[in-house]
C-alpha positions in Angstrom: 110.8 92.4 138.1 108.2 89.8 137.1 109.5 86.3 136.6 108.2 84.9 133.3 106.5 81.9 134.9 104.2 84.2 136.9 102.7 86.0 133.9 99.0 85.2 133.5 96.7 85.5 130.5 94.8 88.3 132.3 98.1 90.3 132.3 98.2 90.7 128.5 94.6 90.0 127.3 92.8 92.8 125.4 89.2 93.7 124.9 87.6 91.2 122.5 85.9 92.2 119.2 82.6 90.4 118.7 79.8 89.9 116.2 76.8 87.6 115.9 76.5 84.5 113.8 74.5 86.1 111.0 76.9 89.0 110.4 78.5 89.1 107.0 82.2 88.6 106.6 82.4 92.2 105.3 80.8 93.4 108.6 83.2 91.3 110.7 86.2 92.5 108.7 85.1 96.1 109.2 84.8 95.6 112.9 88.2 93.9 113.1 89.8 96.7 111.0 88.4 99.5 113.1 89.6 97.8 116.3 92.9 96.8 114.9 92.2 93.3 115.9 93.6 90.0 114.5 90.6 88.0 115.4 86.9 88.4 116.1 84.8 86.2 118.4 81.4 85.1 117.1 78.8 85.1 119.9 75.4 83.7 120.4 73.5 85.0 123.5 76.9 86.2 124.8 78.5 82.8 124.5 81.4 82.4 122.1 80.5 79.9 119.4 83.3 80.5 116.9 86.2 82.7 115.9 87.5 84.3 112.7 91.1 85.4 112.3 93.0 87.2 109.5 94.1 83.8 108.2 90.4 82.7 107.8 89.8 85.7 105.6 92.7 84.7 103.4 92.0 81.0 103.2 88.2 80.9 103.3 87.2 84.1 101.5 90.0 85.3 99.2 91.5 81.9 98.2 88.0 80.4 97.6 86.8 83.6 95.9 83.8 83.9 98.2 81.8 87.1 98.3 82.3 88.8 101.7 79.1 90.7 101.3 76.9 87.6 101.1 79.0 85.0 103.1 78.0 84.8 106.8 80.6 84.4 109.5 78.8 81.2 110.8 79.7 79.6 107.4 83.4 80.1 107.8 84.1 80.5 111.5 86.3 78.0 113.4 84.2 76.1 115.9 84.3 74.9 118.6 86.3 77.6 120.2 89.4 76.8 122.2 89.6 79.2 125.2 91.9 80.2 128.0 91.1 81.2 131.5 92.4 84.6 132.9 94.4 82.9 135.7 96.1 80.4 133.2 99.8 80.8 133.0 100.8 82.5 129.8 103.5 79.9 129.1 100.8 77.2 129.1 98.5 79.2 126.8 101.4 80.0 124.4 102.2 76.3 124.2 98.6 75.4 123.6 98.3 78.1 120.9 101.5 76.9 119.2 100.7 73.2 119.2 97.2 73.7 118.0 98.2 76.4 115.5 95.8 78.9 117.0 96.3 82.6 116.3 93.8 84.1 118.7 92.2 82.6 121.9 89.2 84.0 123.7 89.5 84.4 127.5 86.5 83.1 129.5 85.8 83.7 133.2 82.6 82.4 134.9 81.2 81.5 131.5 81.6 85.0 130.1 83.9 86.3 127.4 86.2 88.8 129.1 89.1 89.2 126.7 91.2 87.7 123.9 94.9 87.0 123.6 96.7 86.7 120.2 100.0 85.5 119.1 100.9 89.2 118.5 100.3 89.8 122.2 102.7 87.0 123.0 105.3 88.3 120.6 105.2 91.7 122.3 106.5 90.1 125.4 109.3 88.2 123.7 112.0 90.9 124.2 111.1 91.3 127.9 111.2 87.6 128.5 114.5 87.2 126.6 116.0 90.0 128.7 114.7 88.5 131.9 116.0 85.0 131.0 119.4 86.5 130.1 119.6 88.4 133.4 118.6 85.3 135.4 121.0 82.9 133.7 124.0 85.3 133.9 124.5 85.5 130.1 125.2 89.2 130.3 128.3 89.9 132.3 126.8 93.0 134.0 123.4 91.3 134.7 121.9 93.6 132.1 120.7 92.7 128.7 122.6 94.8 126.2 120.5 96.2 123.3 121.9 97.0 119.9 121.6 100.7 119.1 118.7 101.6 116.9 119.1 104.8 114.9 116.0 106.4 113.4 115.4 109.4 111.2 113.0 112.1 112.3 112.7 115.1 114.6 114.5 115.3 117.9 112.1 115.4 120.8 114.2 118.1 122.5 115.5 120.5 119.8 113.0 119.6 117.1 115.7 119.5 114.5 115.6 116.7 111.8 118.3 114.0 112.4 119.3 110.8 110.7 120.6 109.6 114.1 117.8 109.7 116.6 118.2 107.2 119.4 115.9 106.2 122.2 117.4 107.3 125.5 117.0 105.7 128.9 119.2 102.7 128.1 117.9 100.6 130.9 114.2 101.3 130.7 114.1 102.1 126.9 111.4 104.6 127.6 113.2 107.9 127.2 112.7 110.5 124.4 114.2 110.1 120.9 117.2 112.5 120.8 119.7 113.6 118.1 123.4 113.1 118.8 123.8 116.7 119.9 121.1 116.5 122.5 122.2 113.1 123.7 125.7 114.7 124.3 124.1 117.5 126.3 121.7 115.5 128.4 122.6 111.8 128.4 125.8 109.9 128.9 125.4 107.6 125.9 126.9 104.2 126.6 126.8 103.4 122.9 129.2 106.1 121.6 
């Protein structure tokens, strides 16, 4: 198991979405939307010169009633860009993002843009880090983080019948199939019931 202090930015960064300075806000928004990204890095000759996030669209376009078709990204981008290095500890980057109120941070290696990390990427790690901290501190009596059962409605991945009580199996890994109560009784000893 990875101890949280060893997680690096390179472990969670994703491919950056980029556009050039003279792109319109509409073009940038379309790129972000198609990539399901929370931020877009503005580049000039492959160097990051600015960044736009979802918040910038709300505060600088919608709230100010600017036209996204005619407004250029260079007119509203946040600059200079605060960046992270791939080998930087994630805890350090998270603190920097929080204290500076940064939602997305480009990752630079050898002067090149290689990734981006967002507060959403950090949030995805929160359950793992909480579980890890609980295990290490002995909060859980059996050295295992107990999860509350989550029931979902949908089709069982085994019998394909509709159920209002689907549960993720594989209690320790949380990666097993979603099964109805009947299939859980057949295949899995459910510690919740």
